[in-house]
N, C-alpha and C positions, 0 to 999 in steps of 0.2 A: 383848432379849430375841433370841434366834435359833434358826428354827424350819427346818428341811429336810423336805420329802416328796416321794416320787413314786407322782405316782396316775396308774396306768395307766387309759386311755380305748378301747373298743372302740365306734367310732362304728357306728350303727345303720345298716339299710339305707332308713330313711326317716326325715324329721325327727321330732323327738317328742321327748318325757321320758328323761331318761339320771339312773344314780344309780352311785355308784362311792367304793368301799371303798380306804382304805388306810392307813397306818401313817405316824403323827407322831413328830417328835423335838424337842424344846425346850427349849431350857437360857437362864438368864437371871440377871444379878449382882444384882437386887433382890429383895427377898423378903418378903411379909406376916408372916412368924415375925420377932420380934427374935434376933438373933445368928445368923441364919441365913446363909451367905456364899452366895449366890446359892441357884439352885434348877436340876434339871433333871427333866421330864417324859416321858413317850413313853406309846402308847397306839394305836388302833385310833380313827379317825376315817371320817367318809361326808361325799361331797360332792353334792348333786343340781342340777339342772337341765333345760336341755334343748338341743335342737341345730336349727337353723331357717338354713336359707341359708349352709350349711356354715360356718355360727358358733357356737361352745360359749358358753349362756348358764349359767353358773356363781350360784345367787341361794340356794344353802344351802350352810350350813358348819359341820360339826359336831366335836367333840375327844370323847372320852370318856379319862380319867384314874382306875382302879381303879374299872371301871363304873361311875362314872358319870358322866353327861355334862356337859362344864365348858359355860362360858355362850358360848353363840353370840349373843350380841348383840355383842358386841366389833366397832367397825371395820373392825377386820382380816381379820372374818369377811364374806366374800359373803353379802347378803341380798336380799329380791324391792327394797326401796327402792334398794341399790348392787349388784345385777349385775355381777359380771367375764363381758365378753365377751371369747372369745379366736379371734378369724380362725385355720380350719382348713389352716394352711399352715403348710412346715416352718419353725421356727426361727423362729415367732413369740412375741416378748416384750412382755407387758402388766405395767406397775407401778402398784399401787394403794398411795397412801399416805395415811396416818392417825395420827388423833392422839387420846388418851385424855386429855382432862384433868378429869374429872366421878369415874375409875375410883379405885378406892384406893388403886392403884400408880401416879399418872400415866405416859402414856407417849405414844411420837410414834417413825412409822419407815413401812415400806414393806414391801409383800407385792410381787415378784416372778413373775410367773408365766411361766416359759418352758418352750414348746409342741417338746417333741422327737417329730415325728409321722415314724411310717411308712407310707408309705401304703401302701393295697393295692395287689400289683400282680400280672401276669403275666408268666413270662414264654417265649415262644416259640421250637422249632428251625423253621426252616423250608427247605425244598430243593426246588431246582428244575431237572428235569434235561429234556432234548429236545434237538433237533437241527433244526438247517434248510438243506437239499438245494436247491441248485439247479441243473436239467439245462438245458443249449441241444440245438435239434435243428436239424438239416442235410440233407443231400445231398450230397454229392460224386460225380464220376468217380472211377474206379483203373483201370487199366491193367492184368491180370491177365496173369501169365507164357506166356507159348507162344497170346495172342491180343492181335489189333491191336485191338480192339473197346474202345471205354472204356464200360464198367460203372456202373450205379448206384446208391452204397451210400448207407446212410441211416448218419449220423455224429452220436452224441452226446457232450457232454463236458459239465463240470460241477466244481463242490464241493460236497463236505458238512461241515458245520460241527455237531463237537458238543461241550455245554455240561453242565458239572454243577457248578451253584453252590448254597451254600446260605448263611444267616442266623440268627442269634440277633436275637429281637424283643424288648423290654419296655414292656408295657404297663400305666399306671398311672390311677387311678381319680380323678377329679375332678370334683368336684360332679356324682355320682354315675354321672356316665361316663366311657368305656377312653377313654383317650390316648394316643395314639403316645409313649411316651416317648425311647426308643434305638429303633437296629437296626445292626448290625457285621456284617457279612461274615466269615463264618469260613473258606470253602472257596470258591473262583472257579478251574473250569480249562477249557479249551476245547483240542477236538482239531481237525483239520482234515483232509481226503481229497480229492486230483483226482482224478477217474475221465475216461477217452476210450471210448468201448465202440462200434465194433473198437481197436485200438491203432496210429494212424494216424501218430502224432508222436513222435521219441524226444526226451523230458524229459532236458532236462540241470541244469535247477539249481530247484527250488521253495522257496519260503518264504511266512511269513505277515508281515505287518505290520499292527501294533496287536494282534496276538494276547496280545503282553507286558502290553500295557494290562485286558487282561480278567484274565489273573494277577495284576496286580499292585492288583487292586480285594479280595482279601483284609485285612482289617484296616481297610479302609474304615469311613464311615460311610455306612448306607443311609439314603435317608429315603422316607416311608410315611405313613398315616395310617390312623383308625379312622373307620369311619361304621357305624354301629348296631350288628352282631353279627358287621360283618365287615373284613377287614384290609387294605386296599391299598400294594400296594409300587410304588416307582419305582427302577428301576434304572437305571444312568448308560448314555449313547447313547455308544457305542464298537459303531465298526464295521469289522473284520474286513478285512484282504485277503491273499488268497490269489493269489501271484505267481509266475508260470511261464515258464519260457526253454525252449522247446521248437524243435525242427528240424523243419522241413517236408519233408514227402517229396514230392519234384517228380512223383512219377505219379501226384499225387494234383487233382483240377480240380474245378470248383463246379457244379455240374450246373444246365442254364439252368430255369426257372419262378419261380415263388411265390420259392423259399426262397433264390435264385443269391445276393440281396446280403447277406440274413444271413451265408449259407456264405463269402462272401468277405470280409465283414469276420472272422469267425471264422477265417478259413487264414490272414488279413495279420495278425491279432495272434497266432496260433500261430506262426506265421515266428517271430516276434520274441519278443515279451514279452505273455503274454494276465494280464490280471487278474479276479478273480471277485472282488467283496466280499458278504459277509453286511452287507445294509444297514438291517436292520430287526429280528431276532430278539430284542434285547433291550427294543427300544421296545414291539416286540405284547407281551411276556411281564409290561411294564407294566402297573400300574392297573386290573388285575384285582380284584373286590370276592371275597378270598378268606373263606368263611367259617370265623369264629373254633370250630373242634372238629379232632379228631383224625382223621388221614386225609387220604387222596389226594383230592387235586383237580383234573379236567383243563378247565381255562377255554376251549380252543381245540383244536381238530388244525385245522391251514389249510389250504386249498389255495389256490394262487398262481391263475396267469389261466386255467388250466385245468384237467380231471381230472385226477388223478395218473395213470390208463392210457392217457390219449390223448397222441400224439405228434404234431398237428399239426405240416406244413412250417412252417419257419421261424418258430415260435415257441419256448414257452420253459416249463419246467414248474418253478413252484415248491411244496414241498412242508416244512412248518412245523410241527412236533410239540413238546410238552410237556407237565408236568404238573410240577403243585406236593405237595409232601407238608408237614403241618403237623404238631406233634406239641409238644404243651402239657409245658413242663418243670419249672413251678413256678407 
């Protein structure tokens, strides 16, 4: 006897009883009717049971043929005394061996239950846009044309890093909880700008070290996790550096006072090579609890050592702004 059937199963939101309808198809070589070479039956069937702790317990099976219920006492059928227990995990296989020695047609064999599980999933598109701007503040002495006296001039220089990132994230429901299954970076752009106010130095060359590593994130996996109804993403730690080769104007000197040491260091670097790094944008944007709902989310508008509009001598201003956008795809 050979029987094949597919039973569609929709797992309930909570543990409890379940009932499933199916269509069976059975054929065999033996027959209770003399002179009949084999048989073939088909018709509707029903299975009942319950789900508990991610296990499907089938304790009843019944087939019907031409409007009549077939004998459900067969040892090949699940029963309260011999339930079939199937763990709700992909590709689970349970084999039940049976032997019918007292039946009018003795037989033995096995029933194989193979679970083709299609778990409940969510797919999200996540975008992250933002920037990190670091400005150094100092004062310098400059000699103006036609004037022998050195004048004090406030001088700012720095770099701004602009980011445009996006990822596709898949969540899977396991044991009635959403679990982070996979994440893939689908877009990873970075742009940078070096600035100085006023323009005291001639820039001979400028390039970004490790910006290519940010761009190479595209197509790479992205780590994450789910906590209750929030999504947490962990971006790789990459620290791009803007490197500037510039030529120092010889009429510029540092002003004495509180900012002298800072100014002198910056001028010495600027006369040869200056490096300004983005040391923590990706770190700052990682680890936030992002609500799993469509829309924008502003986890932070970070300010560094001092408020944005203050420019104390000998200090720096750090501005970090970023925003997430979550869109459920399916």
